N, C-alpha and C positions, 0 to 999 in steps of 0.2 A: 504493500500500499504506500510505502514511502516514495516509490517512484512516481506516484500520481500527485505528489505535493504541488506540482506546478498548476494543477487544476484549482488550487486555492486562489490563485491570481486570475487564471483564465476564465473561470465560470462567471464571476461578476462582470468582467470586461465583456464577455460574450453577451450577457443579458443587456448591458448598456448599449452595445453596438446593434443588437436586434431592435431594441426600442427606439434608438436614434434613426435607424434606417427605415423601419417599417411602422413606427409609432403612429404616423398619421393615417395609416390604413387599418389599424387594429382598434378593437374596442377598448374602452377604459379598463374593463376588468382583465382583458388579455394582457395589457401593458403591465398591470399590477402583478399578475400571476407570473409573467416572464421575469420581472425584476425579483419578486419574492422567491421564485423557483431557483433562480441562479444563486441567490445567497443561501437558500436551504440546501442546495446541492453542495455548495462549498462547506457548509456545516457538516454534512454527511461525510465528505472526504476527510474533514478534520477529526471526526469521531473515529473513522477507520485508521487514521494515522496514530491517534491516541491509543487505540487498542493494540496496534502493532508495537508501539513504544512500550506498553505495559509488558509485553512478552520478552523484551530485551533486558539485559543485566547491565548495571553500572555504567561504565564508559561507552557501552554500545548504544546508549540512548542519546548520544550526541552525534548527529549526522549532518554533514554538509552536502547538500545536493547542488552540484554545479549545473547551471542551466546553459550559459553561453559566456563568451568573452565580451564584456561590455566595451572596454577600451583597451587597445593594444598600441603602444608607442614604443618601438624598439624592443627592449627587453622588459619594459614596464607593462604589466597587464592588470586590469581590474575586472574580475569575474562577476557575473550576475549569478548569485547563488542564494540558496535558502538554507538557513541554519535551523535544523529541526531538533529541539530538545524539549524536556518537560515544561519549562517555563514558556517557550514560544508556542507550543501547541496548546497549552492552557489558555494563553491570551487569544490565540486563534479561535478556540472554542467559545470564549466569552464574546469576542467581537462578532463572529458569524452567527452565534446563537441569539444574541441580543439584536443584531441587525435583522435577522429573520423575523423576530417578533415585532420589531418596529415597522418593517415592510408590511406585514400582515395587518397590524393595527392601522397603519396609514391608509390601506386600501378601504377599510371600513369607515374610517374617519372622514376621508375625502369623498366617499360615495355620495353622489348627488350634488357635489359642488360644481357650480357652473364654470368656475375658473380652472377646473382641472383640464379642460380642453386646451388651455394655454401651454400645457406641457408638450402637446403634440408639435413636433417640429416639421 
């Protein structure tokens, strides 16, 4: 499951891009469910990573997942990487869990608001 950690970043971005691209053609509830679903899916990935970390011992729980080289100048390189450890995955669970609840609450709270159509781009 650790190899899928990149989905923690990609899923919310995919939800954003779908809503930006097709938002004017989708219903208000579809826009809300796409945004909420992307964050809930990221939460599910975080839960999977957390469970995977629970099965590891001590120093094995600190994993650096190299994604790509961000900057390379001569021998100087700056990698784009994710550090996965108990603290970072705990914060990821909090952020994606609370973010999911906020998205779901906002869908109900904004239901029927005439200005919600201003979000359509």
